C-alpha positions as CSV (number, residue, x, y, z in Angstrom):
1,X,-6.1,4.8,-8.6
2,X,-9.8,5.2,-8.7
3,X,-11.4,6.7,-11.8
4,X,-14.5,8.8,-11.0
5,X,-16.8,9.7,-13.9
6,X,-20.1,11.4,-13.1
7,X,-23.0,11.5,-15.5
8,X,-24.0,15.0,-16.7
9,X,-27.6,16.0,-17.3
10,X,-29.0,14.7,-20.6
11,X,-25.9,12.7,-21.3
12,X,-26.3,9.3,-22.9
13,X,-25.0,6.2,-21.2
14,X,-22.9,5.3,-24.2
15,X,-21.1,8.7,-23.9
16,X,-20.5,8.1,-20.2
17,X,-19.0,4.7,-20.9
18,X,-16.8,6.1,-23.7
19,X,-15.6,8.9,-21.5
20,X,-14.8,6.5,-18.6
21,X,-12.9,4.1,-20.9
22,X,-10.8,7.0,-22.3
23,X,-9.9,8.1,-18.8
24,X,-8.9,4.7,-17.8
25,X,-6.7,4.3,-20.9
26,X,-5.1,7.7,-20.5
27,X,-4.3,7.1,-16.8
28,X,-2.3,3.9,-17.6
29,X,-3.9,1.8,-14.8
30,X,-4.9,-1.0,-17.1
31,X,-1.5,-1.2,-18.7
32,X,0.2,-1.4,-15.2
33,X,-2.2,-4.2,-14.2
34,X,-1.5,-6.2,-17.4
35,X,2.3,-5.9,-16.9
36,X,1.9,-7.0,-13.3
37,X,0.0,-10.1,-14.4
38,X,2.7,-11.1,-16.9
39,X,5.6,-10.6,-14.6
40,X,7.6,-13.7,-14.1
41,X,10.4,-14.3,-11.6
42,X,13.8,-14.5,-13.1
43,X,15.1,-18.1,-13.2
44,X,18.5,-19.4,-14.1
45,X,19.4,-20.7,-17.5
46,X,19.9,-24.3,-16.3
47,X,16.4,-24.3,-14.7
48,X,14.9,-22.9,-17.9
49,X,16.6,-25.6,-20.0
50,X,15.5,-28.4,-17.6
51,X,11.9,-27.2,-18.0
52,X,12.2,-27.0,-21.8
53,X,13.5,-30.6,-21.9
54,X,10.6,-31.8,-19.8
55,X,8.1,-30.0,-22.1
56,X,9.7,-31.6,-25.2
57,X,9.6,-35.0,-23.6
58,X,5.9,-34.6,-22.6
59,X,5.0,-33.4,-26.1
60,X,6.8,-36.3,-27.7
61,X,5.1,-38.7,-25.4
62,X,1.7,-37.2,-26.2
63,X,2.4,-37.4,-30.0
64,X,3.5,-41.1,-29.6
65,X,0.3,-41.9,-27.7
66,X,-1.8,-40.1,-30.3
67,X,-0.2,-42.1,-33.1
68,X,-1.0,-45.3,-31.3
69,X,-4.5,-44.3,-30.7
70,X,-4.2,-44.0,-27.0
71,X,-5.1,-41.1,-24.8
């Protein structure tokens, strides 16, 4: 959906921007775009657990290296 906002005579640019922002918020276009960005494909529990285990191992390895002074 395209939001069209035309400038009236003697209207300040700030008012035009404010009016445009209000139109965009009320239309819900921005909210739909944000939800589409955050959408994640559903994955199985086992796959999610495997990924969590890998993350924990990497974090532990990183902490061990930091304690030893390595990168």
